[in-house]
N, C-alpha and C positions, 0 to 999 in steps of 0.2 A: 504493500500500500504506500509506503514511503517512497517507492521508486516510480510512482506515476500510475499505479493501478488501484482500482477500487473493486474488491471482490473478484480479482483476476481479470478485470476489464480495464483497458486503457481509458483514461478520463482527462478531458481538457481542463477540468477543475484543478488538476495538479500542474497546470502550465499557465499560470496567471499572467505572465508578462512577456517572457522570452519566446524566441522562435522555436527553440528546442528545449527538451528536458530529458535527461538520461539517454541522450543520443537519438531521441525520437522527434521528427519534424512536426511542429505544431500544425502546419497546413495539412500534413498527412493525417494527423489525428482529427482535424476538422472534417476532412472528407470521410473518414471512417465513421465518425459519430453521425454524420448526416445520412449514413446508410443504416443506422441502427433501427431495429424493429420497434424500439420504444420511442413514441412520438415526442415525449418530454425531453429525452436525450437529444433528439434532433433540434427541437426548439432552443434548448439551452446552448447547443453548439452554434446555432445561427445568431444568438444574442451575443456571442463572443467574437463575432467577425471583426469588430474594431480592434480588439486586443490582439487577435491573430495577425491582422494587417500591419499593426505597428511592429510586431515582432519579426515579420517577414522582411521588412524594409520596403522603401518606396518602389523600387524597380520590380521586385517580385509581386508586390501587391497589385501593381498595374498590369503586369504581364501574365500572372498566373491566377490570383484570387478573383479579380473582377471578371475575367472571361469564364472562369469555372462556374461562378454563381449565375452568370447570364445564360450559359448553356443549359443549366439544369432547372431553370425557372418553371418549366412545364412539368417537372417530375415531383415537385414538392407540394405538400398540403398547404391549405390557407394559413394555418398556424405558423408554419415555417416561413412562408412568404411574407407574412406580417412582420416577423422578427427581422428578416433580411431587409425589408423596406425601411424599417425603423433604423437599423444599423447603417444603412447606406448613406443616410443624411450626414452622418458623422465621420465619413471616410475620407473627406477631402484632405485633411492634414496627413493622413497615413499614406496617401498615394502621391504626395508631393506638392500639395497646395492648390490654389485657385487656377493656376495655369494648366493643371491636369484634370480639373474638376469635370470637364466635358466627357472624360472617359467613363464616368458613372451613368451617363445618359442612356446608353443602350439597356443597361440593367433596369434602371428605374422606369424607362419607357415600357419595357415588357411587363413590369409590375403594375404600371398605371393602366394597362389594357385589360387587367384581370376583371372577372365578373364580380368577385367578392368585394363588396363595398368598402369594408374596413381596410383591405389591402390597397385598394386604389387610393383611398384617402391618405393613408400613410405614405404611399409612394409620391403623391403630389406634395405633401408636406416636406418630404425629403428633397424633392426637386426644387422647391422654393428655397429651402435651406442651402442647397448646393449652389443655386443660382446667385444667391447673395454673395458668394465667395468667388464668383467668376469675374474676370475682366469684362468690361463692356463689349469689347470686340467679340469675345467668345459667346457672350449672351446672344449677340445678334447672329453669329454664324452657326451656333449649335442649338441654343435653347429656342430661338425663334423658329428654326426649321422644325424642331420637335413639336412646337405648338401648332404649326401648320399641318404636320402629319396627323397629330391626334385630332385636330379639328375636322379633318377630312376623312376620318376613319369610318369604315362601313359599319363597324360594330359599335353600338352606342356607348359602351363603357369608356372607350378612348375619347369620345367627345365630352363625356362628363368630366374626365380628368383634365382635358384641355381648358375647361372653364376656370380652373384654379390657377392657371399660369399667366394669364394676361397681365395682372398687376405686377408680376416679376419682370416680364419682358418689356412692357410699355415704356418705362422711364428711360431706358438706354436706347430706345429706337429713335433715330433721327426724325425730327418733326415732319419732314416731307414724306416719310414712310409709315406714319402712324395711322393714316386713314384706312389702308387695307387691313391693318390689325383690328381696328374698330369694326370694320365690316365683318371680319371673321367672328368677332364676339356677337354682333347682331344676328348672324346666322344661327349661332348656338342658342341665343335667346328666343329665336323663332323656330327652333328645331321641332320636328314632328313628334319627337319622343318627350313626354312630360318630364321624365327624369333628367334629360339634358337641359330643358328650360329651367327646371328647378335648380340645377347646379349653376347655370349661368346667373340666375337671380341671386343665389346664395353668395356668389362672389362679386356681385355688383358693388357693394360698399368698398371693397378693397380696390377695385378698379377706379371707382369714383374718387378715391383719395389721391390717385396719381395722375389722372387726366387733367387737361386744361379746364379752367372754369367754364369757358364757353362750350366745351364738349359736354360737360356735365349738364349744363342747362339746356343745350340744344339737341343733344343726341341721347344721353342716358335717361333724361327725364321722360321722354316719350316711351322709351322701352320700359321704364318703371311703371308708368300708367298702364301700359299694355299687359305686363305680367301681373300687375296687381288685380287685373280683371280676368285672369286666365280661367278657363273652364275647369281646370284641375285644381282642387283645393290644396293639394300638396305643393303647388307652385305659388299660388297667391297668398298662402298662409305666411310666407316669408316677408310679406310687404311691410307690415308695421315695424318689425325688427329692423328691416333695411332702412326704413325712414328714420328710425331712431339713430342709426349709425351715420346716415348721410346728412341729416339736417344741420349738423354742426359745421358742415363744409360750406354752408350758404348763408347769405344775409337773411334777416327776417322777411324782407320783401320777396326775395327769391324763394325761400322756403314756403311762404304762404301761397305764392303763385304756382309752384310745382306740386306741392303736397296738400294744399288746403282742401280741394274738392275730394280727394281720396280720403283724407282724414275724416271729413264729415260723413262720407258714405260708409265708412267702417261700421258706423252705428247700426246699419241695417244688414250687415254682412251675416250670412248664414254660418260661416265658419267661426265657431265660438272661440278658437284659439286666437284669432285676429282681434276679437273684441277684448279678450283677456289681456293681450299685449297692449292694446290701446289704453285700457284702464291702468295697466302697470306702468306704462311710459307717459301717461297723460300729462303730468306736470312738465316734464322735460320738453315734450313736443309742443305744447301750447306756448311755453315760454320761448322756444326757439322761433316761433312765428309772431311773437309780440314785439313791437306794438302794431305791426301790420294787421294783425288780427287781435284786437284788444282782449285781455284775459277775462274781463267781465262778460264778454260775449260768449265765452266758452262754458259759463256756468250751467246753462241748460243741458249741454252735452254731458257734463260731468254728473249732473243730477240723474240723467237718464241711465248712465252706467251704474250709478250708485243704487238707484231705487227701482228702476223699471226693467232692466235687462233680465231675461229669462234664466240666465245661468248664474248660479250662486258664486261660481269662481270669478266671474266678471265683477259682480257687486262687491265681493270680498276684496279684490284687487283695487277697486275704486276707493273703498273704505280705508284701505291701508295708506292711501295718498291724501286722506282728509286734511291732516295737519299741514303737509307740504303745499297743497293747493290753496288752502285758506290763508296761509302766510303771505301769498302773493296778491291777495285781494284786499280791498278796503273793508273797514269794519261794517259799514252800512250794507254792503253786498252780502257779507257773511251772515249778518243778523236777519236780513230780509229774505234771502233766498236759500242759504245753506242750513241754518239752524232749524227752520220748520221741518225740513225733510229729516234731519238728524233726530229730532224729537220723535217723529213718527216711527222711524226705524228702530229707535232705542226701546220702544215698548215691547214687553214680552208677548209671546204668542198667546192668544186666547185659547187656542186648541193645542194641547201638548202633542209632541211627536208620537207617531205610532210606536207601539211597544217594541223596544229593541232597536228603533231607528233613530238616527240623528236628525235634529231640527236644522234644516239648511240655513234658515234665517239667523240661527244662533251664531254661526260663523261670522256673519256680517255684524251682528251686535258686538261680538268680541273685538273685531277690528275697530269698530266705532269707539268702544270702551277704551281701547288702547291709545286712541288718538284724540279723543274729545277734549282732554285737558289742554292740549296745545292750542286750542282756539282762544283760550283766555288771553294770551298775549296780543291777539288780534283785536278782540272786541272790547278789552278794557275791564276795569275792576267792577263797576256797577253792573254792566250786563253779565259779567261772569257770575256775580252773586245771584242775579235774578234768573238767568237763563241756563248757565252751565251747572251750577250747584244742584238744582233739582235733578238733572240728568245723572250727575255723579252719585247722588243719594239713591236714585232709582237702581243704578248698577250695584251699589253697595248692598241694597236690600234684595238683590235678585233671588227669586225663588224657583228658578227652573230646576231641571234635574241636577243631581248632585255635582257631577264633574263640571258641567257647563257653568253652574253657579259659582264654583270656586274659581274657574278661569276668568270669568267676568270681573270678579272682585280683584283678583290678582293683577289683571292687566290695567285696571284703573289705578290701583295703588302704585304700581311700578312706573307709571307715567305721569304722576301727579305733580311733578316739579313745576311746570309752567303755571299751573293753577295756584300753587302755594306762593310762588313769587309774585303773581299778579294780585292776589288777595291781600297780602301783607299779614303781619302777625295778628292784629286784632280780629280781622274778619275770619282769618283761618282758625283762630282759637274758638270763635263763636259758632262758625258754621261747619267746619270740617273736623275739628278735633274730637267731638263726641263720637262720630262714626269711626274714626281711626282707633280710638281707645277701646271701642266695643270689639273691633276686629282683632285687636292685639290679644284678646282672650278667646278668640274663635277656637272651636274644637278641631277645625281642619288646620293641620300644621302648615300647609302651603299658604294659607291666608296669613297666618302669624308670620311666616317667613317673609312675605311681601311687605308687611308692616315694618319688620326689622330692617329690610333692605333699604327702605326709604328714610330711616332715621337721620342719616347724614344730610338729606335734603331739607328736612325740617330744621336741623341744626343750623344750616346756612342761612335760612330765611326767617326763622322765628326768634333767634337770639338765645342767649344762655338762660335768662330768667324763665322764659316760657318753656324751654326744653327741660329745665330742672323740675318745673312744676308739673309738666304733663307727660314727658317722655323718658326721663332719666330712668325711672323704675322699669320701663319696658326693656331698655337696653340691659339693665342689670339682670332682670329675670331671664332674658334671652341667653345669657352666658351659662345658665343652669337648666335650660330647656331640655326635655327628654329626647328631643329630635336633634340628631347630629348636625343636619343642614342648618338649623337655626343657630346652634352654638357656633358653628364655623362662620356664619355670616356676622354674628355678633362680634366675633374676634376680628374679622376684617374691618368692622366699623371703628375699632379702637383707634387706629392710626388717623383716620379721617376726623374723628371727634377730637382727638388730641390736637390736631392742627387747627381745628376750628375754635376750640375753647381754651387751649393752652394746657401746659403740664400741671399747673396747680389744680385746675378743675379735675383733670384725670386722676390726680393723686387723691383728692378729697371725695370725688363723686363715684368713681368706678373701682379704684384699687381695693377698697374695703370688701367689695363683692368678690373680687379675685382672690383676696387673702382668705375669705371665709370658705370659698370653694376648695381651696388647697387643704383645708382641715377636715374635709368630709370623711366619714368612716362607715357608711352603710354599705349594703351589698353592691349597689350600683354607684357608690360615691367615687369610685376610681375615675369615672367619666368626668366628674367635677374636678378632680385633681389634674387630669390630663388637660382639661379646658383652661385651668389656671396657668399651667405651664405654657400652653399655646398662646395665651394672652401675654405672658412675659416675652415670648419670642416676637410677637407682633409689636410690642411696645419698646423693645430693646433699642431700636434705631432712633426713636423719637424722644424717649424720656431722658431727662438729665442723668448724667453718670452717677450723681449722688443718690438718686432714687434707686438705681440698679444696685449699687454697692451697699446701701443701707437697708433697703426693703426687699426688693424683688429676689435678689440672689440669696441672702441669708435666711429670709423668712419663708420663701417658697421653693426655690431651686434646690438648696442644700438638703433640707429635710426629705423632699420627694425623690432625690437621687438615690435614696436608700429604700424606696418603697418596695413592697413585696410583689407588686404587679409589674410585669415586664414592660407593658406599654407605657406605664407611668415613667419608668426609668428611661425609656427611649425619648419620651417628650422632655424629660429633665436634661438629658444630654444635648438635645437640640437647643433648648433654651439657654443652657450654659454657654454653648458655642456662640450663639447670637450675642449674648451679653459680653463675652470675651472680645468679640469683634468690635463692639462699641467702645469698650473700656481700654483696649490695648494701647490706644494713643494717649488717653488722658489719665489713666490710672493703672499703669502696667504692674505696679506692686500688688494691687488687689487681684489682678488676673493671676499673677505668679503665686501668691500666697493662699488664695481662696478658691479660685475657679480651677486652676490646673490640677491641684491635688485631688479634687473630686473627679475630674475627668480621668486621672490616673487610676483611681479606684474603679471607676466604671469600665476602664480598659481591661480590668481583670474579671469582669462580669461573666457568669457562666452562659448568659444568652449571647449568641453570636451577633445579633443586630445591635444590641447595646454596646458590645465590645467594638464593633466596626465603627459606629458613630463616634465613640469616645476617642478611638485611635485617630480617626480622621480629624477630630478637633484638636488633637495634640500635634498633628503633623505640621 
């Protein structure tokens, strides 16, 4: 086995970089494994073509390896061809650089003509990769001729592959010779085979990015309009995504002139994926056409997608863009046109979903719940109190089926920051805090988790006094919650709260709870002891060195480093290491006299994980 064999069989895995090993030629081993009866051995061998080529040297790679692979393209399965197609794109360096890159074209051309889609796609990707490394003259003499051959192929797979090469060849083509190239592309875009038209349409954005501006507006835009109305859904369904990629290449006026009518007509398109993409990209697309098409004029189209479309996926995609779209509108428009629709959609269904079935409108409600608070910054404080708060309270009191109800409340809680910021401390305390405090004691742990996740938000906007009066106890209780996710989130909050309120606040308000947890002695109290140590680790970087050396290390870390529970000792080792990193510069004597001796003791621990951590900390 050490001599290049695995179970009596020669293996290229034993020849990682050189051309030979133990007197055996790596190219010979490649050929042998490509004949293996095990398909995985063949695929693995094909994946190592780059390594073999580098070991063979440039001359042999060009003269032996590339011709060998080309001659046997028709003998291999699709899995092997895919591996070869992928490897070929990285062979340019191994065969001598860009001046020899054209020698890969026959191999990749043969792969680009294969019927298997994924092989063709990978071959085209590799051709593009190889083309980027060719001199301009070679691109014209070799790659352009390849493009012509593929475009004129009798078998449709070659024409599909040709569509992916125009953007590579076009920039190096002299201006006087570009028109015939564009004509070739137009022929593919009007090909009788839908798959060829689809390929041409799919690569239109890449070509649009490299053609002249006047070509884009005068030649590609009519092709776009034609393909966007293609009888085959598989062709026209690409249109909205293409518009999203191409619209940034144009001025608002040009974008509105070229894409405006198409964009409006998507509303009535039978192909639901096009309507989904319109809803998904709505804000970017209407913004790109503004001010030529004012954003306010697009509100009816948005409302149609949000509330009227027959597909829940469309409505859900529109709801996910609620905050982004409203942020671009004026307050009056949002209040008069958007909010009434949101209020209607936010109402729970009168008839519950069928037994065992999901309520499709609930998905839309969840997306609205996740975005509704962002409207506060647009409409202002008083409308937020009168219009948004009732919606938020409606979601908080959601009484749909269990899981849906939890998700609704979680999504509002996790996105509440804009509403809190807009309301201010007094209004937030009066209108929002009662609901938050109620959910902090919810029986569903995921709801409690969402409350804990938003505590830093309230800290930023409500101030220390209100946080202490209303929310400090929630943070303290979360550190000892029975659910690990909540304890972990409470620990993550510590550094943010420390930055917001300062070290003294942390020392007075939170550390007593951490110290108390470290003293726990019940059957499950080891979880509290672990949490206290994790809190020390989280605070080590932000707390003053004096607090570490006078409180956290001697009162928490040192006693718990001798705990009978292995996981507690692991957490103690981690906390000591964090404290040592902080104190090494400002109090090296304490690290030497107090922390390192404990780590030395832990380095003798019978548990291998404890021992490993301690030794790593001492290194």
